[in-house]
N, C-alpha and C positions, 0 to 999 in steps of 0.2 A: 029758875028752870030753863030758861035759853041758854046759861052754862052749863047744863049740863043735857043738853040737844048738841050744844058744839062740842063738848068731849066725846061724845057718844059717835059724833059722827067725822071726828079726826081718827078717831080707833080702827074704824070700819074702816077707812080709805089705807090707813096704815096697816091693815087687814089685807087688801085687796093688792096693795101694792107684791107686800111680800109674797104674795100665793100667787102671783104673775110673774117675779123671779124664780122662784120653783118649778114654775111649768117651764117657764122657759131652759134653764137649765136640765130639766127631764130630756125636753124634748132633743137639746143637742146631745148630750150622752146618747139618747135612743138612735140617732141619725147616726152618730160615731160609731156603734155598737153594728148597726146595721150593715155600713160600707166597710168595716173591717169586716164582717163576718162574707160579704161579699167577695171583697180582693181575693180573703182566703180559698173560698169556694174555686171562682174563676183560677187562680194563681194555680192552686194545687190539683185542681180537674183537669187542667187544659196544658198540664206543662208535657206529661206524654205527646200531647200532639205540638208540642212546641218544637220538642227535642228529635220529633220525627221531620217536622219541616225543617229544622236545621240539616247545612249540608255537612256528610261527614268531612274530617281531616284528610288535606290531600298526600298523597303519597309524593316521597321525593322522588323526581326524574331522573331517571338514569339511564344507560346505555349499556347493553348485556350482551356479552359475547358465550360461546359453549366449549368448555375444556375439550382439545383434542388431540388426539395420536400423531403423530407423524413423523418420517426421515427427517432428521436435521443435521445438515451438514455443519461442522465445525472449523471455523476456520481462524487463523490469524493474519492481519494487516498490519506493514511495515510500510514506511516513506522510504522510496530507494532511485536511484539515477539510473538510466540504462547507458551500457557503455557495448561500442561495439567489441566484437571479438578478434577482429584484427586492426591495429589503426598504426600505419606509418608515415612517419614524415619525408617524404621525399627531400635528399642532399646528393648534391654532387661530391663524387670521392675525386676528382680530382680541380687542380685548378685549372682554369681557362674561361674564353668568351662562350656565352650561352647563343647555339645558332637557330636551334629551332624550339617550339615548342608543340609538340604533337597533338594533346589531350583538351577535348572543351572542360570550361568547369562543371561539374555535374555530373559527367560522364560516367558510365557502368563501363570499366575495363575490365581484364583478363590479364591471367600471371603472363609475365612475357609481351604484353604490347611493350611499343618504343612511346614513352612519355615523353622525351626531350634528348636534342643532341648539343653537345659541346664541341667547338673546333676540332678536329682529328690531327691537324697534320703536325704541330709538334710530337705528337705520341706514336705517327705513321713514321716519323723520322729516326725517333729511338728506338723502333724496333725495326728499320731496316738497316741501321746502327748496329743494335746486335747482334742480327743476323751474319751482316759481312764480318764482324769483330769474329763469330763462332765460325767463318767457311777460313779465314784465315788461321786461325788457331788448329781446324782439322788438317791444313794442307801443309804446315810447319809438323804436325803431331804424324803427319804420313811422311815425309824426308826424317824425321827422327827418329819414327820405328822402323826404317831400312837403314839408315847408319848400325843404327843396334844392331840388327841383322848379319850385315855386314862384320863389324867389331864381335861379335860371336865367333864367324867363320874364322877370322886372323887370330885372334888368342887361341882357338886348339892348333894355329899350326906355330903359334910362338913368333907371332910376326909382331902385336899390338899387346898392348900389358892391360893387363884387369883392370887396373884405374882406369883409363880411357874407356874399357866397358863399363862402367860402374857410373861411371861420367854421363854415359850416352844414354842409361838408363835412367840416371836422375832428371835428363830434361826428356824425355819420354813421358817419366810419371807426369812432371811438371805440366806439360804439355796437355795432357789426359785431365787433369785437376781445370785447365782454363776453360776449355772444351766445356765439361760441367758446366763453370762460371757463364760462361758465354750461354750455354743453356737455360740459369736462371734468368738472367738479363733478357732474352726474350720472352720467357713466361711472364717477366715484370713488366716489359712493354707492350708486350699484346694484352695484358691484363689493363693497365692503362689507357691501351686504345679501346679496350672493349667498354671501359668507364666513361669513356664521351657519349657513348650512347646510352639515356638512361632508361628502364626498362621498370613494367610494375611488379614487384613482388610477390603478390596475390590477386587478386580479385577483389573489386568492393566499388568503391564509388571515390572518384576526384572531388575537391572540393576547389577557393577559390586559390587561384594561379597568383602567386606572391613574388614572381621575378617573371619579369620580359625579356622577351631575346634582346640579344645586344648589350645586357649585364655582365659583367665579368663575374664569374661564381668560385669560390674556394672549398676545399672539402671542408675545413674547418669552423665555415660559415654556422653560426647558429642559429639565425630564420633559415626553411625548409623551402625548396620552391613550392610544394601543394604539397595537402596532406592526404592520406589514401585513408579512407576506414572499410573495413569488410564488415556489412549490415545484416549477412544473412549467413549465418544464425548471429543474432543478439544476443548481448547479456544485460540482466538487471540486476545492482548491487544493492541489499537495503539491509534493514537493523529492524531487529525485534528485541524484546527486554530478557535478559539473561536468563527471566525464571523460564521463561518457554524451552528452554535447551532441550530439556528430558522431553516431553514431548512431541519436540521436531525430530530427536534421533529414538524415538519409540515409531515415529511415524514410516521414518526411512527403512527402518528394519521392516517394517512390513509390505515395503515395494516403495515403486514412482511418487513419489509427492509432487499432486498438481500445484502451480503457482499462476493464476490469473493475473497480468500486471490491469489496472484500473490508470484512468486517466488521473489529472492532480484534482476534481472534485469528486474522484470516486462513483464517477456514475456509467460512465462507457467504458467497458473493457474491451481492452486491444489485444491482446495476444494470451495464449495460452502455452503454457512451459514447461518446462521439468525442474526440482529443485536440484540442483549441481552438486553443492557444498555447502558444510559451515565452517566459517574460520574456526581455524584453531587456536584460537584466542579471542577472551574476554576482553573490553572496554571497560577496566573498572571504573574510569570517570565518572562516563554515562550507565553503565547498569548494561551495556545491551551487548548482541551479540550481531556479527555481519554474517550472511550467507548471500549466495551469486544461486541464481536460476539463467538455465538459457530455453531461449524462444527459438523459432525457427524465422519468423519475421520476414515472412515469405512476401509478404506486400507491404512489407517496409513502414508499417506501424507503430513500430518506437524506432526514434529518433534518438543517436548518443547525445549525450548530456541531457535529456529530457527530464522532469521528477516527474514518477508515476507511485501508483500504490501498488503495494504485490500481496497478493492475498494466497494464504498457502493454506490448504487443503489437509486439516491433519486427520478428521475422519467424518466419516457419518454414521449418528446413533440412528439407532432402527427403533421406532414403535416409542418413541418419546413423549412427555408429557409437556405440550407448548400451550401460551397464553400472551397474548399481547402485550408488549413489555411496558406499556402504559396502565394497566389492569396491578402492577406491584404495587406496594404502599410500602412508609416505611414509618413502623412507630417503635415506642420507647423499647418494647419489647424484642425489636428484630422488623424481620421485615414479614409481610402479611397482604391478604387479598380479602376483598371482598364477595363473597358469595351471595347466593340468592335463593333462601327456601324454596321450595313445593306454594309456599303460603305467600312468596310474595316478599317476605322478608329478608333485611341484612344482616349478615351475621359473618363477621370477622374472622378470616380461617389464617393461621402462621404458615407459613412454608419456605422451602430452603430453596435454591435454584442455585441453575449450574450458567453454561455459558448462552450468548446471543445471539441472533443473527435477522438479518432484516426486520427489526422490529417483531420478532418471537424470541422468548426468554425458556429458557426448556426451566423445569419444576421437577426436582429431586428428589422433595415430599412434601407432604401436603395434600396433593391433589392427585386425583386416580383418572381424569378423564369423562367426560360429560355432564362436567359441574354448569352450571349458569356462573359465569363471575362479572363483576362491574367493570366497566373499562371506562368511565367517565361520569362524571357527576358524583364521585367520593368525597369531595369536604361537602358534602351536606350530609352525609351517611351516620346513623347511631345503631348500634346497636339495637336489634331489635325493629329498626324504622321499616313504615313500608315503604316500597319502591314501585316505581310506573316507568314503564317502559317508553324512551322516546322511540326508540324502531322496534321492527321483530328484531328476537336474538340470532345474532349470527354465528358461523364456527368461527372458534378463534383461530385457526391460521388466516381465516379471512379477514380478520381485525386487523391487519397490515395497512397502514398507512403514513 
């Protein structure tokens, strides 16, 4: 009986343990189910609230300008040099001792002003000698003329022969020729004497004196005594690409073409003048043409030998569509520009452009004026991207910087 009781108790214990395990598993499954339901409920139920609390995606920050229409000047710019309208090296035309220098370096002189003098004594003596020789020949001519007159009277009375008359006529003619030669010698001597006084051949400014008084100068000296330049007016000789020749000729056909000379940095305007001519041949080596413009230069801002930038005004285009040059982008299909729609969405638009002036570019196709365009921040843009403004939109012409 005890064995049976023990067996019953073991079976009872085993059954109790198995029940407990089943109950524990059931409790765990119920806990998982409740947790999953709660997660699903709270996750789905509050998704809208979470989405509402999340910030919207920020737009691309860009700078925007408004496309404008305005009158735009069309320019061509070339590098050139200033040239004096008149440049003369002052030389002596006779040999002699430089006696005086009567100009000051840098002085403005007038035509005919005395600049220097050469010792005139030898030339004065040569002039006096030529005059004396002429007086001698004139006296002999008068005597021979009287002898000829007497011979003509005697030949009529058959007192003398015709041969003597002819000889006397030849002597008179010879003396007349000598007088003409003497006159030429006098003029030569007078000219040489005049050359001893060196005068200014034109108005202008004197340069550095290169020869001092006391030196012997010669007519064939290579070096000049000084240089005289006339800078009022002055010229600018510059070059432009050969392909612009037709545009330049068309502008000249319409009337005088304005040319403005700027300094080497192309920042400061020095003078305004008029295009004078286009050279009659192209430089095939550089594919350029030379042009010359004249400037009054009353204030002497243009200096001979100075490098300047010559800007030629070809025309002024009226009511042209212009955009800041920084707004124009280049893509695989050509030039385009980012526009901003009314919903602040970026949209690329293909364009065709014309000349550029002062950081503005003329748009010949693609824009009509009034559109909003992106001038900065384009590298972050994509089609249909939302944009935000870093500053209020400004007019396209005001976008120059």
